[in-house]
N, C-alpha and C positions, 0 to 999 in steps of 0.2 A: 411400225406396228406398235400399238399401245401395250405397255407392260401389263401383265396380269396382276390385278390387285390382290392384296393379302385377304385371306378368308376371314380373319378376326382382327380387331384392334382393341388396344387398351386406351380408354378415354378418361382424362382427368376432368371432372365436373366441379363447378363452384359450389360445393356442398360442404357442410361441416363434418365430413367423414374422412378418416385417414385411409382411404382406399380408392382405387381406380375401378372403372366399370368396363366390362367386356361387351362389345357389340359385333355383329356380323357385317361383313361388307358384301353386298350383292354384286354380282357380275355386271348387271345392267342397271341403268337408271341414274347413275351418278355423273354429274357434269365434269368433275375434275378428279384427278387421282388422289387417293388417300395415302398420305405419307406421314412420318413423324413430324409434328409441328403444325399439321393442318388443323384448321377449324372444321368441326363436323356438327351437324344438327342431328340430335338423337332423341328418341322418345324417352320420356321420364315420367313415370306414374301416368297421369291422364293428360299430360302436356308434353312439351318438348323443351330442350335446353341445348345451348351451344357449349361444346367442350373442346379440348385440345387432345389430339392423338399423341400419346407418349410411348406407344409400343405397338409392334406388329407381330402377328403370330399366325401359323397355319393350324394351330390347335387351340380349342377353347378350354379354359380351366373349369367351365361350368358344366354341370350334369345336364341341365336343360338347354334347349336351343336359345342362344342369345337373340335379342331383338336386333333388327337391322338398322344401320345408319340411314337416316332419311335424306341427308343432303351433304354435299361437300362443296361449299360455296367459293373456295379460293383456288385459282390456278396455280399459285405458289404457296408454300407454307407461311402462315402468319407469324410463327415463332421460329427463329433460327436455332440451330443446334446449340450455339453459345448461350443464347438467352434461355433456352430450355434448361441447360445446365445451371445457369444462374438461379432460375426459379426453383430448381430442386435443392440448391444450397439454401435458399431462403426458407423453403418449406421445412427443411431439416433444422436449421439454426433457430428460427423463430417459432417452431413447433406449430405449423399451420398446414392444413391439407393442401396438396399440390395444386388442385383445381382452383382453390381460392387465391393462391399466389399467382397463378397464371392469369387469372382475370385482371389482377392489378397491373400486369405487364402490358396489356393491350388497352387501346383507347376504348371508351365506353361504346362508341358506334359499332365496334366489332363484337361486343359481348351480349347483345340483346337478341334472343331467339325470334322475336317478332319480325325483325328485318335483318337477316344475315348478309344482305348484299348492299352495304353502304356504298355510295358513289360520291364523287366530287360534284359540286354544283356546276350546272351547265348553263350556257347561254346560246341563243340562236345567232349565228354569224352569217352574214351575206357577203358574197364576193362576186366580182365580175367573172363571166364565163371566159372560155379560151378565145372565142372570136368576138372582138370588139368592133362594132360597125363604125365606119368613118362618119364624119359630119354629113356628107352628101347622102350616104346610105340611110341615115336616120330619118331624113325627111320622108323617105318612102316607107321605111319599116314602121315608123310610129305615126304615120299620117292619120290613122283613125284611133290612135291610143296615146293621146297627149299626156295622160297621167303616167303611163309606163315610161315615156321618155323623161319626164321630170324626175321620177324615182331613179331611173337608170343613171342619169347624169348627176344626181345627188350622190349616189354611191361612188361614182367615178371621182367626184370632187373631194370625197372623204378618203381618197387614197386607194380606191378600188376594193376596199375590205373594211367592213364595220359591223356593228351589231344591228339586228333588226330593231331593237329598242331605240337606238340612236336615230335611225332613219325615220321611224314612226314619230319621233319627237320633233323632227325638223320639217316634216311635210305631212299634210293630211291626205290620206288615200285609203281605199278599202283593202282588206286582206287579199282580195282577188287579183290586185295589181301585181303583187310579188309572185303569186302563184303563176300568173300568166307569163311573167318574165322568166321564171324558172322553167316553165314548160317549153318556152321558145329557146332555151339554152343560153340566154344572155346573162343570167346570174345563177349562182349556186348557193343554196341555203343548207346549212349543216349545224349540228349541235357541237359545241366545243366545251371541253372541261375548263373550268376556271378555278384557280386557287383562291380560297377565302383567306386573303392575307390581311390580318388585323392591323398591320403596321403600314399598309399601302397609303393611308391618308396622311402619314407623316411626311411623305415626299422623299426626295433624294437627300442623303446625308453625305456631307463631305467634311474631311478633316485633314489637317496637316499631319504627316507622319512624324511622330516625335522620336528623338534619339534617346535610347536607353542610357541611364547612368552606368557607371562602372559596376555598381552593386547589382543593378537590374540585369546588365549583360552577363555578369558572372552567373546569376541564377538561371538565366535562359540557357547558357552554355551547358551548365551542369545537368539540367533537365533534358535537354535535347540530345545529349550523348549518354544518357542513362541506360542501364540494362532494362530489358522488358520486365514489366511487373513491379518495378521499383516505386516506392511511395515517398513523396517529398512533403515536408511541412514547411511552407513558406511563411515565416513569421516576419511580417512587415508592419511597422507602426502606421497609424492612420495618415493618409496622404503620402505614403512612400512609393506609390505607383505600382501596386500589385496588378491592377488591370492591364497596364502596359506590358508587364511581364507575361501575362496570359496571352495577350495579342501577339507578341513577338514569338512566343513558343508555338502558338497556332500557325503562324506564318511558316515556321520550320516544318511542322508536322503536316499541314494541309497543303500549302503551296509548294514546298520543296519535295516532300515525300509522297504526296498524293493520298495521304491517309485522312481519316475523319476524326472528329473530336466532340466531346460533350462538355459543356460548361454549366455547372449547377450553381444557382444563386438562391438565397432565401426568398420566399414569395414576397416579403415586404421590401426586399432590395431589388426586385425585378422592375426597376424604374425605367422611364424613357431614356434617361442619361446613360444607364448601363447598356441597354439594348442598342442605342444609337452609336455608341463607341465601337461595338462589335460590327454593326452594319456598315459603319464607315470604312472599316478595314476589309470586310469580306463580302459586302453587298448582298446579292441575292442568294448566296450560298448559305445564309443563316436562316434557320427555322427557330421560332420562338414558341415555347410551351409554358402556359401558366393557367391559373384558375379562372381568369377573366374570359378565356376563350369559350366559345360554344363547342358542343360536341362535333359539329361539322368542321369548325376551324381546327380542332385538335386532330380530327381524322385526316384532313388535308395535309397538315404538317407531318403527321406520321407517314402518310403515303409518299410524300415528297422525299422524306428521309430514306424510306425503304427502297424507292426507285433510284436513289442516288442523285436526285435533282438538287438536294441540299446536302452539304458536307459537314456542317456544324450545327449543333442544337444548343440554344441557350434557354434554360428553363428551370423551374422549381423541381422538387424532389423526384416527381414521376419521370422527368426527362432522363433519368439514369437508365431507363428501359428503352431509349430511342433505338429503332431498328437499323443501326449503322453497321456496315461491314468495314473490315480493315481499320479497326479502331486504333488510334495512336495515343490518345490522352483523354483522361477524365479529370476535369478541374472542379474542385469543390470550394467555392469562394465563401468566406465567412463560415468556415467549417464548424464553428462552435455553436451555430444557431440551432435552437431547439425545434424550429419549424422543419428541419430535415427529418424529424421523426414522425412517422405516420401515426395518426391518432386512432385509426380503426384497423381491424384485421385485414391483411397482415401488418403487424406493427413493426415494420422494418425501419432502419435508420439509413437514409440515402448515402451518408458518408461511408458506412461500412459496406453497403452494397456496391458502391463505386470502387472501393479498394479491391473487393473480390472480383468484380467484373474486369477491372483493368488487369489484374493478375492472370485471370483465365484467358484473356484475349491478347496478352502480350503487350499491353499498353502501359503507360506510366500513369500514376495517380498523383495529383497535386492538391494538397489541402492548404488553403490560404486563410490567414486571419491575423489581425492585430492583437487579438486576445484568444489564443487557441484554447480549446477545451483541455481540461487537465488530463483526459485520457490520451489525446493526441500528443500533448507535451511529454507525458511519461513514455510514450512509444518513441518519440524523437530522442529523448535523453538516454534511453536504453539501447538505441541503435537500430530499433526495428524500422523507424522511418529515418530518412536523411533530412537533417535540419538545414534550411537556408534562411538567411536573415537579410532584411532591408531595414537598417537601423536609422535611416535619415529620410526626411521629407524631400521630395524632388524640388529642384529649383532653389535649393538653399533655404527653404522655408523651415520655420521652427514650430514645434508643438505649442499650442496656445498656453498662456499663463492661466492657471486654475486657482480660484479663490473660494474658500469655504465660508459660507454665512451660517453661523450657529443660530438656529431658530430659537434656542433657549435664552439667548443673550441680546441679540440685536433688537432694538426698540422698534415698535410698530408706528406707522403713520395711520391714524384711525380715520382719515377722510376717505370718502368714496365707498359708502356702504352699499353692497349689492343686495338685490332682493333675495331673501333666503338667510340673511343674517350674518354673512361673512364680509368683512371689510377688505378693501384693496390692500391696505398696509399689512394686514395679517397674512396675506398671500404672497405679495411681492414686496419684500423688505427693501429698505431704503437703498442699500448698495446696488441691488439688482435694478430697481426703478431708475436710479441715476444712470446706470449703464445703458438701459434701453433708451432713455432720453438722449444721451450722448450719441448713441448709434444712429438714431433717427435723424438727429441734427446734421450728421455727416452724409446722409443719404445711403447709409449702409443697412444691411438686413440682419435680423436676429432670429434665433430659434429658441423656443421655450418648450421644455419637456415636462409633461406630467403623465405618468404612466397609469392613468385612471380615467376612463371615459365617463360620460354622463354629466349631470349637473351637481348632484350631491351623492355621497356614498350611501346614505340611508336616511330614513325619516323616523324620528323618535318622539314618543309622547313624554313630555317633561313631567307630567303628573305621576305616571306609574312606571315610566322607564321602558315601556313596550316598544319594540322596533318592528317595522313592517318587514316581513320575511316572505320568501317564496313558498307557496303551498306545496310545491313539488321538490324543492331542493333545500338543503340546510345552509342557506346563505340569505343575507338581507337583499331586499330589492333596491336597486339603484334608481334614484330620481332623475328623469330625463325631461328636457324641455323641447318644445317644437316637434312633435306634439307633447303635451304635458301627460306624463305617465310614469308609472313605476315598472321597472324592467328587471327580469332575472337574466344575468349574463351567461347562465349555463343552459337553461331550457327555453329561454326567450319568452317566458310567461310575461304577459303585460296586464296591467290593471290601472284604472284611474285613481289618482290620489284621493284619499278620504278626508273630509273636513273634521272628522272626530276619530278618537281612538277606539278600535274595535274591542279592546279589553275593558277600559274604564269609562268610555264615553266622553272623556275630556277633549277639549278642542285646542289644547296647548301643544300643538305639534311643531316640531322644529326640524329643519334639514341639517344634517351633520355631514362632515367630511367635504371633500372637494373633488370636482371632476373638470374635465377640459371645457365643458360647456359653460360652467360658471366662471372659469378663468377668462374665457373668451369675452364674456359679458363685462367683467371687471376691466379688462384691457380696453374694450370699446368705449366704456364710460370715461376712463382716464385719458385715452388717446383717441378722441373722436375723429381726427383726420387720418389716423393710421389705417393702412390697408392690411387687414388681419385675415389669415387663412387658418382654419382648423382642420387637422388631418387625424382622424381616428376612424374606428370601425363604422361609426354612424355616417360620416361624410364620404367614405370611400366604398360603400357597399354597391353602388352602381357601377356598371361596366365603364372602365376607363376614367372613373372619377379620380382615382389615384394619380393617373397620368396628367389630367387637366390641372390639378393643384400644383404638381411639381413643375409643369411647363410654365405656370404663372410665376412661380418662384424664380425659375431660370431666366425669365424675361424681365425680371425686376419689377413685377407688378404686385409684389407682396412685401410689406415692411416687416411684419412679424408672423412667423410660422409657428403655430402652437399645435402640439400633438402628443400622441402616445409614442410607444417605442418604434413605430413604423417610420418616424422622421429621423431616426438614428442611422438609417441604412441608405446607401445609394445616392445620397445628395451631395453633390460636389459643386459648390458655388463660391467663387472667389470673393463675392460681395457679402458673404455671411461672416461677420466679424465678432458676433456675440452669440454665445450659447448660455442659456440660463436653465438650470434644473430647479423647478418649482418645489419639488419635494423628493429628495433622493431616497427617503426611507420607505417608499412604497415597495412592498414585497421583500424587504431585506430581512424581516423576521418571520417569514412564512415557515411552517413546519416541514421544510424540505431541505435535504442536505446540499442542494445546489443553489439555495437562495443567495448566499453571499457571492458565489461565482457569477450568477446572472446579474446581480447588482453591479459588480465591478465591470463586467463586460458592457452593460448598457451605458454606464457613466463614461467609460473609455470611448465607446463608439460615438456617442452623441457629442462628446468633447471634441472628437476628431472632425466634426462638421465645421468647426471654427478655424479661421486663419489659414485657409487653403490658398489664398492669394497673397499678393505683395503687401496688402494692407495689414496683415497679421490678424490676431484675434485673441479673445479672452473668454474664459468660462467661469461662471459663478454657480456654485452648487449650494442650495439651501438644504440643511439637514439638522436633525436633532441628535445625530450620532456621528459627530466629526471624528471620534476616535476609533470608529469601526474600521477594521483593516481593509474592507472593500472600498470605503470612502478615502481613507488615507493614501492608499496606493494608486487610486484613480487620480487623485490630485497631483501626485508626483510622477504620473505616467510610468509607474514601476511595476511592470508585469511580473518580473522574476521574483520580487519580494512578495507579491501577492501569492504567487504559486507556492512559495516556501511556507508561508503562514497557513494557507488553505490546506496544503497537503498534511501538515501536522494535525489539523483538526479532523482528518479522515482516517487516522490510524486506529483510534480507539474511541468509539466503535468504528470498525472498518467500513469504508465506503469506496466506491470507484474513485481513482483507478487502482486502488489497492486490492479490490475484490471485484468479482462479477456479480451482477444482480439479476434476479427475476422477480417481478412483482405479480403475485397471483391475487386477482380481485374477485370477490364473491358478491353477487348482487341479487336482490329479490324484492318483491313487492311487500313482504311481511318482515318486519324488523327481527322478530324472534327467530323465524325460520332461517334468515340469512346468517344471524349470529351462530346458530347451532351448526349450520353447514360449515362455516369457517372454522369453528372449534373442532368439529369432527375431522376436517381436512388437516388441521394442524397435528392432531394425534396420528392420523394416517401417515402423514409425511415423516414424522419423527420415528414411527415404528419402521417405516420403509428404510430410512437412513441408518437406523440402529442395526438393522439386519445386514447392512452392506459393510464390507471391510473398509476401514479408514475413516468413516464418518466425515468425509471431506466437505459436505454441504451443511451449512448452518441454517436452521429454521428460526425466523424471527416473527413472533406473533402467534396467533392471530390477534388483530385489533381493529377497531373501527377506523375507516379511512379518515384523514383530516377533514374532508368534506363528506359527512356521513351519508347524505342523501342527494342524489341528482336524478332529475326526471322521474320522480316518484319511486326510485329504486334505492333501497338501503344498501350500503356498501361496507364490506370488511375486506381486509387484505392480509396476506402473509408474504414476507420477504424470504427469498432463498439467496444465501450468500456463499460464495466459494471462490477460491483462487484458481480453480481448474475448470475452464470452459467446457471441456468434454464431459465432465461429471455433471455439470449443470444441465447440459443437453439431455443426458440419459435420465436424470431424475425428473426433469420437467416433462419429457415425453412420456415416461412411464406414468406420471401422475395424470396428465391430460387424457391419455388413452384408457387408463384403468379406473380412475376415481369415478364413482357413480354419483351423479347429481339427481336428487329426487325431482319428479315432474311437477311438484306442487309449488305454488307461490311464484311461478315463473323464475325459478332460480337459475342463475347462470354463473359460469366460471370463465374468466379470461386470463391469459398469461401474457405479460408484457416483459420481454427480455431486453435488458439494457435500457431501463426506463430513464427518461430525462426529467421526470417529475413524479412525486409520490403523493400528490394531493388527491 
């Protein structure tokens, strides 16, 4: 007997309101039971919306009669109790309405009210019936139906079961032939769900099981015998075999204990090599989630995980919400990566969410990196996390020798001028050039890093000094080739290059700065026989473009791989013996407290691509700041010394990990209105904090954001600093819920807790 449904439900809707909504549950008309965690379709204003049931009641808190739930599309709850608790923690910690948080937990296919019943893709399958006539019987049965016999025997030759599409492709016949065979009972036609597996075209993967080193085995043993909820920081130098540690740990958890696991990797490190290594160990039990997948592919992976058909998920930050039961471990590889931070509401950090989810579900959390974030390192040294180390490269390999090329001193070779006015010798100095030549002569591969895409950084009028800027953002337009255009990398505004200056009318326009497109052209002119691949946002925007480039590198079809920061992750090729950093100073002097840390991490990570095989390797870093501590310690592979110096610079003024931050950004279409709103908010916050005992939260600002205008919106910000996370939560929530924002000039306020950048 079906259980009587509750009379009323509390529903969290994806609206910018810190409240839930009450709806009535009718006795009749709903296909599935309404329970906590269920998706429901409810009326909202003049339309309808999908929400999540977060509470049940027999009494309505409303004075009027609530509207009724329109539909309950799921036979089982879409959100498990553990994920609901995680979403509630996120909503509280990041100061976001619960409905908005819950929407980010589910795949997009489950959150659209237009189609609340997503399904897996199906195909028509045909198989032979129970009674298969003998050869003698067929002469009589098919005496007047020769086409039926042809199709019947074709299906038989294909194993007795195949798709209608395959049969139709191998024989010409009318649709009535299949219908007649089905009516006579000789075949059965049915719809079959198929999983949209984006990696099926890569074929089977096989690999020899490697034996862990003593250090790797020690790390696996420590983690596999840990207490529930424990957090580990696995500090392993590049090439030390962290991935093998993850795989051996998963064997213990998944194979021996029968539990499930989540492996998070940065989006740019979600390479074919990374996925293939996990698939080689665990086969079809692996689901992969990342941004290149369609909504249908994401839904299929989500459904396979929820049904228990897949036991391990490998994916980018949203994979932390995978609907797995009996969770044993969450691994966060390259935990220092800023791509784990969500750029839109809810602005969660997947690393922090992973730690909370693991603790709530009795799993362990493993954070791995060669260059851990300062926050994680501070937690490890204080004892909050348990520190494990992999100090050596596997197989007796050594870290590559690193040489600094001081761009202020090393002479230029002025031959090889590229269109746009920059010569080859100014870009690739003689020591790096000689190293590339030597590398190519030995049939080895090299990687060149320039973390700036496009052809030139900007176009400037020599007569008056004017620079082409974006009409919607406070940044210059980057010059791109193929097609020729000026592009804003923030709002994606595009315009054709002008032959004259819009300010003075002069025609003396010059391209300034350097991008990957121009370096590619210079290299092609200097090395016409070299096979060069460029990997940046422009060449990897298409689906699987990223995969195709790295497959070519792995197959030895590329001599020089040139790219932005995305080439610094996930590439493990023993034939790469040279890494060159074209300009290490890119981003090192940005007005952001993490600029030096990001520079050190990038240099260390890209250096680690070299020398992973028996041939060894070398790294050449071109810079104008050889004495900068981020460069000096990257050269010597000295993470501990970098941490020491960097920590000293975050004491006064205090920055994480010494304090907790919240960045409140005010934006609007009118500059003056935005500034007034930010100034008023600053006064409001100071008055609020002054009236509270202790004054434990410091207000910094307001001030214009370093990039004052993005997408036509002017931007100001205020920083909240405190050593007490609970106090930051209380002040932030009080501000977001109580501070009144005028309805003019499209003014908005957003709060980013634990920001990874302040630009």
